[in-house]
C-alpha positions in Angstrom: 64.7 -47.5 -9.2 61.6 -46.8 -7.1 63.3 -43.7 -5.6 64.1 -42.5 -9.1 60.5 -43.3 -10.2 59.1 -41.3 -7.2 61.2 -38.4 -8.2 60.0 -38.5 -11.6 56.4 -38.4 -10.7 56.8 -35.7 -8.2 56.5 -32.9 -10.7 53.3 -34.5 -12.2 51.8 -34.9 -8.9 52.5 -31.2 -8.0 51.0 -30.1 -11.1 47.8 -32.2 -10.6 47.7 -30.9 -6.9 47.9 -27.4 -8.2 45.2 -27.9 -10.8 42.9 -29.3 -8.2 43.5 -26.6 -5.8 42.9 -24.1 -8.6 39.5 -25.7 -9.4 38.6 -25.8 -5.7 39.7 -22.2 -5.2 37.4 -21.1 -8.1 34.5 -23.0 -6.8 35.1 -21.5 -3.4 35.4 -18.0 -4.8 32.3 -18.2 -6.8 30.4 -19.8 -3.7 31.6 -17.0 -1.6 30.4 -14.4 -4.1 27.1 -15.8 -4.3 26.8 -16.1 -0.6 27.8 -12.7 -0.1 25.0 -11.5 -2.6 22.3 -13.3 -0.5 23.7 -12.7 3.0 21.8 -9.6 3.7 18.5 -11.4 2.7 19.4 -14.4 4.9 20.3 -12.1 7.7 16.8 -10.4 7.3 15.0 -13.7 7.9 14.0 -13.6 11.6 11.5 -16.4 11.5 12.1 -19.2 9.1 9.3 -21.4 10.9 5.6 -21.3 10.7 3.6 -19.5 13.2 0.0 -18.1 13.2 1.3 -14.7 14.5 1.5 -12.5 11.5 4.9 -11.6 10.0 6.3 -8.1 10.3 6.1 -5.9 7.3 9.9 -5.9 7.1 9.9 -9.7 7.1 7.4 -9.8 4.2 9.4 -7.2 2.3 12.6 -9.2 2.7 11.1 -12.4 1.4 9.6 -10.6 -1.6 12.8 -8.9 -2.4 14.8 -12.3 -2.0 12.5 -14.1 -4.4 12.7 -11.3 -6.9 16.5 -11.5 -6.6 16.7 -15.1 -6.9 14.3 -15.2 -9.9 16.4 -12.7 -11.8 19.7 -14.1 -10.7 19.4 -17.7 -9.6 18.8 -21.0 -11.3 15.5 -22.7 -11.4 16.5 -25.3 -8.6 17.6 -22.5 -6.3 14.3 -20.5 -6.9 12.2 -23.6 -6.0 14.3 -24.2 -3.0 13.7 -20.5 -1.9 10.0 -20.6 -2.6 9.5 -23.7 -0.6 11.5 -22.1 2.4 9.3 -19.1 2.1 6.1 -21.0 2.1 6.9 -22.3 5.5 7.1 -18.8 7.1 4.5 -17.3 4.8 1.9 -20.2 4.5 -0.9 -17.8 5.3 -0.1 -15.0 2.8 -1.7 -15.7 -0.6 0.3 -13.4 -2.5 3.3 -15.5 -2.1 1.4 -18.7 -3.2 0.2 -16.7 -6.2 3.7 -15.8 -6.9 5.1 -19.3 -6.6 2.2 -20.5 -9.0 3.0 -17.8 -11.4 6.6 -18.6 -11.6 6.1 -22.3 -12.0 3.4 -21.9 -14.7 6.1 -21.7 -17.5 7.9 -24.8 -16.2 5.4 -27.3 -14.9 1.7 -27.4 -15.1 1.5 -30.1 -12.6 3.8 -28.0 -10.2 1.2 -25.2 -10.3 -1.7 -27.4 -9.7 0.1 -28.9 -6.7 0.8 -25.3 -5.4 -2.9 -24.4 -5.7 -4.0 -27.6 -4.0 -1.7 -27.0 -1.0 -2.7 -23.4 -0.7 -6.4 -23.8 -1.1 -7.1 -27.0 0.6 -4.7 -26.8 3.4 -3.5 -23.2 4.4 -6.2 -20.9 2.8 -9.4 -22.6 2.5 -11.4 -19.3 3.1 -9.5 -17.1 0.8 -11.6 -16.5 -2.4 -9.1 -14.8 -4.5 -6.6 -17.6 -4.7 -9.4 -20.2 -5.4 -10.8 -18.0 -8.2 -7.2 -18.0 -9.6 -7.1 -21.8 -9.4 -10.4 -22.0 -11.2 -9.2 -19.7 -13.9 -6.1 -21.7 -14.2 -7.9 -25.1 -14.7 -10.4 -23.3 -17.3 -7.5 -22.2 -19.2 -6.2 -25.7 -19.4 -9.5 -27.0 -20.5 -10.5 -28.6 -17.2 -14.2 -27.1 -17.1 -15.4 -29.7 -14.6 -12.5 -29.1 -12.3 -13.0 -25.3 -12.4 -16.7 -25.8 -11.6 -15.9 -28.0 -8.7 -13.4 -25.6 -7.2 -15.9 -22.6 -7.2 -18.8 -24.8 -6.1 -16.8 -26.1 -3.2 -15.8 -22.6 -2.2 -19.3 -21.3 -2.3 -20.3 -24.1 0.0 -17.5 -22.9 2.5 -18.4 -19.2 2.0 -21.9 -18.5 0.9 -23.2 -15.1 0.1 -20.3 -13.7 -2.1 -21.8 -12.0 -4.9 -18.4 -12.0 -6.8 -18.1 -15.8 -6.5 -21.6 -16.4 -7.5 -21.1 -14.1 -10.6 -17.8 -16.0 -11.4 -19.7 -19.3 -11.3 -22.4 -17.9 -13.6 -19.9 -16.6 -15.9 -18.0 -19.9 -16.1 -21.3 -21.6 -17.2 -22.1 -18.9 -19.7 -18.6 -19.1 -21.3 -19.2 -22.7 -22.1 -22.8 -22.4 -23.3 -24.7 -23.6 -20.4 -27.6 -21.2 -20.8 -30.0 -23.2 -19.0 -27.6 -23.7 -16.1 -27.1 -19.7 -15.8 -30.9 -19.2 -15.9 -31.4 -21.6 -13.1 -28.5 -20.1 -11.1 -29.8 -16.6 -11.5 -33.3 -17.8 -10.3 -31.9 -19.6 -7.3 -29.7 -16.6 -6.1 -32.6 -14.2 -6.7 -35.0 -16.4 -4.7 -32.4 -16.9 -2.0 -31.2 -13.4 -1.6 -30.6 -12.2 1.9 -32.3 -8.8 1.1 -34.1 -6.9 -1.5 -31.0 -5.0 -2.4 -29.3 -8.3 -3.3 -32.2 -9.7 -5.1 -32.4 -6.3 -7.2 -28.7 -6.8 -7.9 -29.1 -10.3 -9.3 -32.2 -9.3 -11.0 -30.4 -6.6 -13.0 -27.6 -9.0 -13.9 -30.1 -11.7 -14.9 -32.0 -9.1 -17.2 -28.9 -8.0 -19.0 -27.9 -11.7 -19.5 -31.4 -12.4 -20.9 -31.3 -9.3 -23.2 -27.7 -9.3 -24.5 -26.9 -13.0 -24.4 -30.2 -14.6 -25.0 -31.9 -11.9 -27.1 -35.1 -12.1 -25.1 -36.2 -8.6 -24.2 -39.6 -9.6 -22.9 -38.3 -12.1 -20.4 -35.7 -9.4 -19.3 -38.4 -6.8 -18.7 -40.5 -9.5 -16.8 -37.5 -10.1 -14.4 -37.2 -6.3 -13.7 -41.0 -6.0 -13.3 -40.9 -8.7 -10.8 -37.9 -7.0 -9.0 -39.8 -3.7 -8.8 -42.8 -5.4 -7.2 -40.4 -6.5 -4.3 -38.4 -3.1 -4.2 -39.8 -0.2 -5.9 -37.4 2.1 -4.2 -34.5 0.9 -6.2 -33.4 3.4 -8.7 -31.0 1.1 -10.4 -33.8 -1.3 -11.5 -35.5 1.7 -13.2 -32.3 2.6 -14.9 -32.0 -0.9 -16.2 -35.5 -1.0 -17.4 -34.7 2.3 -19.3 -31.6 0.9 -20.8 -33.7 -2.2 -22.1 -36.3 0.1 -23.6 -33.9 2.3 -25.3 -31.8 -0.6 -26.8 -32.6 -1.2 -30.3 -35.5 0.8 -31.8 -37.0 2.7 -28.9 -40.6 3.2 -28.4 -41.3 6.7 -27.0 -44.5 5.6 -25.2 -42.6 2.7 -23.5 -39.9 4.8 -22.5 -42.1 7.5 -21.0 -44.1 4.9 -19.0 -41.0 3.8 -17.4 -40.2 7.5 -16.5 -43.6 8.0 -15.2 -43.4 4.8 -13.2 -40.2 5.7 -11.5 -41.3 9.4 -10.6 -44.6 8.0 -9.2 -43.0 5.5 -7.1 -41.7 5.8 -3.6 -38.3 7.2 -4.6 -36.9 10.1 -2.9 -37.4 13.7 -4.3 -33.7 13.7 -5.2 -34.1 10.5 -7.2 -37.2 11.7 -8.8 -35.4 14.9 -10.0 -32.8 12.8 -11.4 -35.3 10.9 -13.6 -37.1 14.1 -14.5 -34.0 15.7 -15.9 -33.4 12.5 -18.0 -36.9 12.6 -19.1 -36.5 16.0 -20.3 -33.4 15.2 -22.1 -35.1 12.2 -23.8 -38.1 14.4 -24.9 -35.7 17.3 -26.1 -33.7 14.7 -28.3 -36.3 12.3 -29.5 -39.6 13.5 -28.4 -42.4 14.0 -31.1 -44.8 16.3 -29.2 -44.0 19.9 -28.0 -46.9 19.8 -25.4 -45.3 16.7 -23.7 -42.1 18.6 -23.5 -43.5 21.7 -22.0 -45.7 19.6 -19.7 -42.7 17.8 -18.5 -40.8 21.0 -18.2 -43.6 22.5 -15.8 -43.6 19.3 -13.6 -39.6 19.4 -13.6 -39.9 22.8 -12.1 -42.1 21.7 -9.3 -39.7 19.0 -8.5 -37.0 21.6 -8.5 -38.8 23.7 -6.0 -39.7 20.7 -3.8 -35.9 19.7 -3.7 -34.8 23.2 -2.9 -37.4 23.4 -0.1 -36.3 20.0 1.4 -32.6 21.2 1.1 -33.3 24.5 2.9 -35.3 22.4 5.5 -32.4 20.2 6.0 -30.1 23.2 6.3 -32.2 24.8 9.0 -32.4 21.5 10.9 -28.6 21.2 10.8 -28.1 24.8 11.8 -30.5 24.3 14.6 -28.7 21.2 15.8 -25.3 23.0 15.8 -26.8 26.0 17.6 -28.0 23.7 20.3 -24.7 21.9 20.5 -22.9 25.3 20.5 -25.2 26.6 23.3 -24.7 23.5 25.4 -21.0 23.8 25.1 -21.0 27.5 26.1 -23.1 26.7 29.2 -20.7 23.9 30.1 -17.8 26.3 29.7 -19.4 29.1 31.8 -20.0 26.7 34.6 -16.2 26.1 34.6 -15.7 29.9 34.7 -14.1 29.9 31.2 -14.0 32.6 28.6 -15.7 31.4 25.3 -15.2 32.4 21.9 -18.3 31.2 19.8 -17.0 29.6 16.6 -18.8 30.1 13.4 -21.0 27.1 12.3 -19.5 25.4 9.3 -21.6 25.8 6.1 -23.8 22.9 5.5 -23.8 21.5 1.9 -26.3 19.1 0.4 -25.3 15.3 0.3 -24.1 14.6 -3.4 -23.1 11.0 -2.7 -26.1 9.7 -4.6 -25.4 11.7 -7.8 -21.8 10.4 -7.8 -23.2 6.9 -7.7 -24.7 7.3 -11.2 -21.3 7.7 -12.7 -20.5 4.1 -12.8 -23.7 2.9 -14.4 -23.4 2.0 -18.1 -26.0 3.4 -20.4 -26.8 3.5 -24.1 -27.7 7.3 -23.6 -25.3 9.9 -22.5 -26.8 10.4 -19.0 -23.5 11.5 -17.5 -23.4 14.7 -19.8 -26.4 16.0 -18.2 -26.3 19.5 -16.6 -28.8 21.4 -14.9 -29.6 23.8 -17.8 -33.3 23.0 -17.5 -33.5 24.9 -14.3 -33.3 28.2 -16.3 -36.2 29.6 -18.1 -35.3 28.0 -21.5 -38.8 27.4 -22.7 -41.6 30.1 -22.5 -44.2 29.5 -19.6 -47.2 27.7 -21.0 
């Protein structure tokens, strides 16, 4: 009877065995396909462990492409595991930490916070960019105190970064801490390492007082104090002009700023710039033709001075080039070589300063200025 039962169960056993094998084969086939998709990436990982020596560009590219592939095709668990593997080898590369945090943000806020903590507190304590991203993340979540602490701690580690200072100030301003912003600007100006840095913060502070606080007199006072320390900074004069031209402009006050700039220790090229703008202002808004013609005559004198300085520099440059060429020829003659004197390259005036004006914001269209006032537009007085 037992033998007959065993024979009876044999077809069922075979069917069950076949079904199990089919399931296992399907899993094996799927696993084999997934492995084959990732095999090239795995083969490209030459250093899966941490080392202070920088990774090769090919290694970084392989990790990036592997992560992109897994994010697009893999499950959340596989992506997290791959990121953790990547952060072992790429712990000193903030772009991978940022990529990890960006991926986790829709999935887990605490996970993102943990990634930032590991990156900023352990591996990248002196990388300002990722700290600022962490502060922005906390601010977006309403953690104002945490964002302030992150930036403050970073500034204690890396002092003197203007971008970091402005980020701290902006954070306070967005949350209505006006008195704190004023105090921070004052501290940064007083502790500036140079007059250029102090002027930079003074311009920012003046804009804040004028645009946010609506206190034009205080803004002008800040710029005036800055000019007392650095009268050769043209950007401070520009900001002062911008303040005077905001709202209902006073012609006398604006002309006073122009005269102050042109009577300071600025270079002739800088003064010529302000002279052109003064002419443009008088042309568009001036009330006296006498002032306009007088300014035009003064501008012509500046043009002549600028041209004279330009010719002088060209002669000096040509003289230096001739001296160098003569020394080169003499040296080659000593070696009994035949020399063909090259033609000295034409010298061109330095226009880097004029290009620097292009990034400065104005209420007035200064960038549209041309040198049309160099022609005899007005009759001689």
